[in-house]
Structure formats: C-alpha cells, structure tokens
C-alpha positions in Angstrom: -30.3 -0.7 13.5 -28.5 -2.6 10.7 -27.1 -5.9 11.8 -24.7 -8.3 10.1 -23.6 -11.6 11.5 -20.7 -13.6 10.1 -20.8 -17.2 11.3 -18.4 -20.1 11.4 -15.2 -18.4 10.4 -11.5 -19.0 11.2 -10.8 -15.5 12.6 -7.2 -14.4 12.1 -6.3 -11.5 14.5 -3.6 -10.3 16.8 -1.3 -13.3 16.5 -3.9 -16.1 16.8 -6.5 -18.0 14.8 -9.7 -19.1 16.4 -13.1 -20.4 15.2 -16.1 -18.1 15.8 -18.6 -15.5 14.8 -18.6 -11.7 14.5 -21.7 -9.6 15.1 -21.8 -6.1 13.5 -24.3 -3.3 14.2 -24.4 0.0 12.3 -20.9 -0.7 10.9 -19.3 -1.5 14.3 -18.1 -4.9 15.6 -20.2 -5.4 18.7 -19.5 -9.0 19.6 -17.0 -11.7 18.9 -17.7 -15.2 20.1 -17.8 -18.9 19.6 -21.5 -19.0 18.8 -23.5 -15.8 18.4 -27.3 -15.8 17.9 -29.0 -13.2 15.7 -30.3 -10.3 17.9 -32.7 -9.1 15.3 -35.1 -10.8 12.8 -33.7 -8.4 10.1 -30.0 -9.4 10.6 -28.1 -10.3 7.5 -26.3 -13.6 8.1 -23.2 -14.7 6.1 -22.1 -18.3 6.6 -18.3 -18.4 6.3 -18.3 -22.2 6.2 -14.8 -22.3 7.5 -13.3 -19.6 5.4 -10.7 -17.3 7.0 -11.8 -13.9 8.3 -9.2 -11.2 8.3 -9.2 -7.5 9.2 -9.5 -5.4 6.1 -6.1 -4.6 4.6 -4.8 -1.0 5.0 -2.6 0.0 2.0 -0.4 2.9 3.1 0.9 3.7 -0.4 -1.2 4.0 -3.5 -1.4 6.3 -6.6 -5.0 6.5 -7.8 -4.1 9.3 -10.3 -7.0 11.6 -9.6 -7.1 14.5 -10.3 -5.3 15.2 -13.5 -4.2 11.7 -14.6 -7.6 10.0 -14.9 -6.8 8.4 -18.3 -4.8 6.0 -16.1 -7.1 5.6 -13.1 -9.5 7.3 -10.8 -10.3 7.0 -7.1 -13.5 5.3 -8.1 -12.1 2.7 -10.4 -9.1 1.8 -8.2 -11.0 1.7 -5.0 -13.2 -0.9 -6.7 -10.2 -3.0 -7.5 -8.9 -2.5 -4.0 -12.0 -3.9 -2.3 -11.9 -6.8 -4.7 -8.4 -7.5 -3.3 -9.4 -7.2 0.3 -8.1 -3.7 0.8 -10.6 -1.7 2.8 -8.6 1.4 3.5 -6.0 3.2 1.4 -3.6 6.2 1.8 -3.0 7.9 -1.5 0.0 9.9 -2.6 0.3 13.6 -3.5 1.9 13.5 -7.0 -1.4 14.1 -8.9 -2.1 17.0 -11.2 -2.2 19.5 -9.5 0.0 18.2 -6.8 -1.5 17.9 -3.3 0.8 20.5 -1.8 -1.7 23.0 -0.4 -4.5 22.4 2.1 -7.0 23.6 -0.6 -5.9 20.9 -3.1 -5.9 18.3 -0.3 -9.5 19.0 0.6 -10.5 18.8 -3.1 -9.2 15.2 -3.2 -11.1 14.4 0.0 -14.2 15.7 -1.7 -13.7 13.5 -4.7 -13.2 10.4 -2.5 -16.3 11.1 -0.5 -18.3 10.9 -3.7 -16.6 8.0 -5.4 -14.6 5.7 -3.1 -15.7 2.1 -2.3 -13.0 1.9 0.4 -12.0 4.1 3.3 -9.5 6.8 2.4 -6.9 9.3 3.4 -4.2 11.2 1.6 -0.6 12.1 2.1 0.3 15.8 2.0 3.1 16.5 -0.3 6.2 18.4 0.7 8.2 20.5 -1.7 11.2 22.8 -1.6 8.9 25.8 -1.0 5.7 24.8 0.9 6.7 24.6 4.6 4.0 27.2 5.5 1.3 24.9 4.0 2.8 21.8 5.8 2.3 23.6 9.1 -1.4 24.2 8.4 -2.1 20.5 8.1 -4.4 19.0 10.8 -2.6 15.9 12.0 -5.9 14.3 13.2 -7.3 14.5 9.6 -4.4 13.6 7.4 -2.3 10.4 7.2 1.1 12.0 7.0 3.6 13.9 4.9 5.2 12.5 1.7 8.6 13.6 0.4 10.2 12.4 -2.8 13.9 12.3 -2.2 14.3 10.8 -5.7 12.3 12.0 -8.7 9.1 10.2 -9.7 5.8 10.9 -11.5 5.0 14.5 -10.9 8.4 16.1 -10.3 8.1 16.6 -6.6 11.8 16.1 -5.8 12.9 17.8 -2.6 16.6 18.4 -3.2 17.4 21.4 -1.0 19.1 20.0 2.1 18.3 23.1 4.3 14.6 22.9 3.4 14.6 19.2 4.1 16.1 19.7 7.6 13.5 22.4 8.3 10.7 20.1 7.3 12.0 17.3 9.5 12.3 19.7 12.5 9.0 21.4 12.0 6.4 18.6 11.8 5.4 15.8 14.1 3.6 14.1 11.3 5.1 10.8 10.2 7.3 11.6 7.2 7.1 9.0 4.4 10.0 9.1 1.9 10.8 7.8 -1.5 14.6 7.3 -1.2 16.8 7.2 -4.3 19.7 9.5 -4.9 19.1 11.6 -8.0 22.7 12.4 -8.8 23.7 8.7 -8.8 20.8 7.9 -11.0 21.5 10.6 -13.5 25.1 9.6 -13.7 24.2 6.0 -14.3 21.6 6.9 -16.9 24.1 8.9 -18.8 26.4 5.9 -19.2 23.6 3.7 -20.7 22.1 6.5 -22.9 25.5 6.9 -24.4 25.7 3.2 -25.2 22.1 2.6 -26.2 20.4 5.9 -26.8 16.8 6.0 -25.4 16.1 2.3 -26.1 18.1 0.9 -23.1 17.4 -2.8 -22.5 15.1 -3.1 -19.4 17.5 -5.4 -17.5 19.7 -2.3 -16.9 17.0 -0.6 -14.9 18.2 -1.9 -11.5 21.7 -0.9 -12.4 20.7 2.6 -13.3 18.5 2.9 -10.3 21.0 1.1 -8.2 21.6 -0.3 -4.8 24.0 2.6 -4.2 21.3 5.2 -5.2 18.8 3.7 -2.7 21.2 3.2 0.2 22.8 6.7 -0.1 19.4 8.3 0.0 17.8 6.2 2.7 20.8 6.3 5.0 20.9 10.1 4.7 17.2 10.4 5.5 17.6 8.1 8.5 20.6 10.2 9.8 18.5 13.3 9.4 15.6 11.8 11.3 17.9 10.8 14.1 19.4 14.3 14.2 16.1 16.1 14.3 13.9 13.5 16.1 11.5 13.3 13.2 9.2 10.3 12.7 10.4 8.7 9.5 8.8 5.9 7.4 11.0 4.7 4.5 8.8 3.5 1.6 9.4 0.5 -0.7 12.7 -0.9 0.4 14.3 -2.8 -2.5 17.8 -3.8 -1.4 19.4 -6.1 1.1 21.8 -3.4 2.2 19.1 -1.0 3.3 17.4 -3.5 5.7 20.4 -3.4 8.1 19.5 0.2 9.0 16.3 -0.7 10.8 15.6 -2.1 14.3 13.5 -5.1 15.3 13.9 -4.8 19.1 11.5 -1.9 19.6 7.7 -2.2 19.8 6.2 -0.6 16.7 4.2 2.0 18.6 7.5 3.3 20.0 9.5 3.2 16.7 10.4 6.6 15.3 12.0 5.1 12.2 10.0 2.5 10.3 10.1 0.8 6.9 7.9 -0.8 4.2 8.3 -3.4 1.5 6.0 -3.7 -1.5 4.5 -6.8 -3.1 6.6 -6.5 -6.3 9.9 -6.4 -4.5 8.9 -9.6 -2.7 7.6 -11.4 -5.8 9.8 -10.4 -8.8 13.6 -10.2 -9.4 15.8 -9.0 -12.2 15.5 -12.5 -13.8 11.9 -11.5 -14.7 12.8 -8.4 -16.9 13.3 -10.5 -20.0 9.7 -11.8 -19.8 7.9 -8.9 -18.2 9.8 -5.9 -19.6 8.4 -2.5 -18.6 5.5 -4.2 -16.9 7.8 -4.6 -13.9 9.5 -1.3 -14.2 9.2 0.4 -10.9 11.0 3.1 -8.9 12.9 1.8 -6.9 13.7 -1.0 -9.3 13.1 -4.7 -8.8 16.6 -6.0 -8.1 18.4 -9.3 -7.6 16.9 -12.5 -6.2 19.3 -12.1 -3.2 17.7 -8.7 -2.5 14.2 -10.2 -2.7 15.2 -13.0 -0.3 16.8 -10.5 2.2 13.7 -8.3 2.1 11.6 -11.3 3.0 13.9 -12.2 5.9 13.7 -8.6 7.2 10.0 -8.7 6.9 9.8 -11.8 9.0 12.2 -10.6 11.7 10.4 -7.2 12.0 13.1 -4.9 10.6 10.4 -4.2 8.0 7.1 -3.2 9.5 4.5 -2.9 6.7 3.6 -4.6 3.4 2.1 -2.2 0.8 1.5 -2.0 -3.0 2.7 1.3 -4.3 -0.2 0.8 -6.8 0.8 3.1 -9.7 -1.1 2.3 -12.9 -0.1 3.4 -16.4 -1.7 2.6 -19.7 -0.4 -0.2 -21.8 0.4 2.4 -24.5 2.6 4.3 -22.1 4.3 1.2 -20.9 5.1 0.2 -24.5 7.5 3.1 -25.0 11.2 2.8 -25.1 13.1 2.7 -21.7 13.5 6.4 -21.2 9.8 7.2 -22.0 8.2 4.2 -20.4 6.9 5.3 -17.0 7.7 3.4 -13.8 4.9 1.8 -11.8 2.2 -0.8 -12.1 -1.3 -1.8 -10.8 -1.3 -4.1 -7.7 -4.2 -3.5 -5.2 -6.4 -6.3 -6.6 -3.7 -8.9 -6.3 -1.6 -8.0 -3.3 -3.3 -10.1 -0.7 -3.7 -13.1 -3.0 0.0 -12.9 -3.7 0.9 -12.8 0.0 -1.4 -15.8 0.6 0.5 -17.6 -2.1 3.6 -17.2 0.0 1.6 -18.7 2.9 0.9 -21.7 0.8 4.6 -22.0 0.0 5.4 -22.0 3.8 7.2 -18.7 3.7 5.0 -16.7 6.0 2.1 -17.4 8.4 -1.4 -16.0 8.1 -0.9 -14.2 11.4 2.2 -12.4 10.1 0.4 -11.4 6.9 -2.4 -9.8 9.0 0.2 -8.1 11.2 2.1 -6.5 8.3 -0.9 -5.6 6.1 -3.6 -4.8 8.7 -2.4 -4.2 12.2 0.8 -2.4 11.6 -0.4 0.3 9.2 -3.1 1.1 11.8 -0.6 1.3 14.6 2.1 3.2 12.7 -0.3 5.9 11.3 -2.4 5.9 14.5 -5.6 5.2 12.5 -8.7 5.2 14.7 -10.5 1.9 15.3 -9.4 0.1 12.2 -6.9 -2.7 11.4 -8.1 -5.2 14.0 -11.1 -7.5 14.6 -12.0 -6.0 18.0 -15.3 -5.1 19.7 -15.9 -1.4 19.2 -13.9 -1.2 16.0 -15.1 -0.5 12.5 -16.2 -3.6 10.7 -13.7 -3.6 7.9 -13.4 -7.4 7.2 -12.3 -9.8 4.5 -13.4 -13.4 4.0 -10.7 -15.5 2.2 -11.1 -19.0 0.7 -7.7 -20.5 0.9 -8.5 -23.3 -1.5 -10.3 -21.9 -4.5 -7.8 -21.4 -7.3 -8.3 -18.7 -10.0 -6.1 -17.2 -12.7 -5.5 -13.6 -13.3 -6.8 -12.7 -16.8 -8.1 -9.7 -18.7 -11.8 -10.4 -18.0 -11.3 -10.4 -14.2 -9.0 -7.4 -13.9 -10.7 -4.3 -12.4 -8.0 -1.7 -12.9 -8.9 1.1 -15.3 -5.6 0.5 -17.1 -6.8 -3.1 -17.9 -3.6 -5.0 -17.2 -1.7 -6.6 -14.4 1.9 -7.8 -14.0 0.3 -11.0 -12.6 -1.6 -11.9 -15.7 -1.4 -15.6 -16.3 -0.6 -16.3 -12.6 -2.9 -18.8 -10.8 -3.5 -18.0 -7.1 -4.7 -20.7 -4.8 -6.6 -18.3 -2.6 -9.4 -15.9 -3.5 -11.2 -13.1 -1.7 -14.8 -14.2 -1.4 -16.3 -11.2 0.6 -15.2 -7.8 1.5 -17.0 -5.6 4.1 -16.4 -1.9 4.5 -17.9 -0.3 7.6 -20.1 -3.4 8.0 -21.5 -3.3 4.5 -20.8 -6.0 1.8 -19.0 -4.2 -1.0 -17.6 -7.2 -2.8 -18.5 -10.8 -3.3 -16.9 -13.3 -5.7 -15.8 -11.0 -8.5 -18.7 -8.6 -8.1 -18.3 -5.1 -6.7 -21.6 -3.7 -5.3 -22.0 -0.1 -6.3 -22.5 2.4 -3.5 -20.6 4.9 -1.4 -19.3 2.9 1.5 -15.9 4.4 2.2 -15.3 6.9 5.0 -12.5 9.4 5.6 -10.0 7.9 8.0 -9.3 9.7 11.2 -6.2 9.5 13.4 -5.8 9.2 17.2 -3.1 11.8 17.7 
C-alpha cells in the first residue's frame, strides 16, 4: 500500500481553516487529524511547515486544443501547466478539430487524455444544430455535461436554430453550459467599425463590438428557455454587471437549476488595459469596464456567481499579432489562475475559504463529480500546498504553456504553488512537473 502523509498544514476546507495532518493511502484520503503518525515505514512524509493545504482546483472550462489544433497546445502540455497552477481536474471544451459532437469523437479525446494528462479530466459534449440523436447517446455518468455556443467562437459551433435549441433543452438532463453572445448584435456592431477602420480596428473597441447588449440578450434568452423547459443551465464567463442580476443567491447550489461562472480575466483586467495588452487580453466575451469587473466580484462574493474558471484558450503569439479581425480571441490562464485569486486574498477582497468554495467545492457540487473537490476522508487525494508569502514573477522561463506567453507576464504574485498532488501522487513541486500518467477520468454521481 502506498502511503503519503502531509504534516503541519493550515487546511482550508468547507468554510474553515484548521491546523493538522492528512494521511493518504493508495490515492485516497484515509485520515485527517491534528497529529497523525506514519502507519508504515515506507510512508512518504511531506512537511508543510505551516503552508496552506487546499483541495485541488477543478477548472470547469478549458480549451486544450487537441485534436487538430496542437500547434497551439495539447492535453499533455496544458495539463502540465494546470498542475503547476494547482488545477488537478479539468473539463475541456468540444470546439477542437474535429469537433466533439459524436460519441466516437468524444471517446477518442478520452483516449488521448488517458495517455498524456497529468491532471484528472473530462470533456463537454458539443451540441450543434443537427446532432440531437448523438446528444441522447451520451452517458451522463461518464461525461461532464453539454456545451452550446450561442455566440460564435473558435470552431464554428454556433447553435442558431431556436427550434433545435428548445428541443435540446427539453431532451437532456445533463447540465447545459452555454457561451452567450448574440451573433446578430455582434455582426451589426462589427460592420460599423469595419466601415470606419477596415480590418485594423483598434483593440479598445472590442468590448463595444462584443457589447453588454450582445451578452445580456443572449444570456437572458437562454435563462428564459431554461425556465420554460426545466433544463439545468450553466452560463459560462459572465462579463457584465447587467447579467449578474439574473441569478439567485438564496438557493443552495445543489438545488440550483440555473448557475453561473466568472473567469479570472474578467475579474483582473478592464478596458483600461487594452492599450498596454492589446490582443493578449482579447477574449470572447470581451473584457469590459472596470465597473463591470467590480460588479462581477460583488456577485461572486454574494453567491449570484457560483464558480471561478479560466476559459484557458491558448493561441500562438504569431496568431495574436494579427490585425483585429484576424487575431483570435482567447488566452492561456491555467498556470496563473490560483495565484491571481490569492493576490485578491492579499488585497483583502476575498477570503481563502471563499476561493476554495468557488474553485474547488462548487464545481464538484454543480457537476456532481464523484469524491473530488473537498478534503474529506474517503475522497480522492487531489491536494495543493500553497506558500502565501513566497513572491515570484511571471516570465518566459517559468511559463509552461505550449504557446509560451501569458497575459500576466511581468506580474509579481505574492503566493506560489509549492506542491500539487493528483490522486495522492506528487506531480508538481516548485516549478518542476514530474513526468508520469497520474490523471484519471472523472466520474459523476448522477
């Protein structure tokens, strides 16, 4: 039996922080206590020395680009970056090449991950205008959920047939995650600025083209349809203050049928940053006003927003260097998401307990992931040790993304991830990822 003992840690879990030890056996947490003695002479002991022990982060929205777009990223490279950032489980999106819109293509991605992923993994199944029969074949115990693009994005998976959309909402009891931007509004806005500037539109107009109106119109329509059909809806990457008013905070998460998410970049950046960062902070939905950023943070703290994610979506620097209409939207974030949130902790904006709730507990609850997301006896030992006072600066030589850049380059974070354990095994320690196949396919208690 393989045993691991983590001693003398500040354990952050389920709304409290307490000092203690965690004993792991064969990848499972078997004991949590104030002072645990090794049960075997072969136990591997890690002395936390007062560092903070968190459950592994579960990122419910990433784009790891495999298959078909592997010049940008692969499941192998990005999962290495993820564990370096304390993310031990990820849910990847279907807009790869080919798209993950058949059960056969879905299983091909699972096969790739089983051979290459450092982190635990699952995938969203993609809905389109014409694949309802395939949606109905999906095993809800084996797949995270269904993803629909209600605004165009990488991969042209736009679902724009209202009758089909309603049929999908009625037909599945999987949680439906949606990218909400109204395509007609965006096209009309884009036409105005193309007439004025051609293809080289100044980047500061991105949040005006992909506007508050485009986001609200789409998300409000999706929410209305979910209420009409009884579907379980999760609205990805909120970016506007106006949208936050549509969500409840007086219902326990396990009972919520309509949930929401915010991403790191919408909490960190604002339209004031386009002048310096340019296309490196071009996302869909767009980073918008500072007042939107502040309202998103408020909604996160009062539980109208349920989950923090990354929408990790790498592109090469060459691609990003194109003019506005050719520069793709998206950026790499998995390695730096938790350090960014810990920076907000240092600023007094959010507690450690709340960070863990939104990044670890809530994704597990919402997607009904089996035995992950908490530090509990009997649960999988996905754990992260964090040193809250060990500053480091993001720079080229410590970035693990295949694309080789980060929107956080030059940023100094006060906190660093010192150790990451996936299924009880040490996969990362102080800027070193240990090679090996430690990730497991996530399963769901449905």
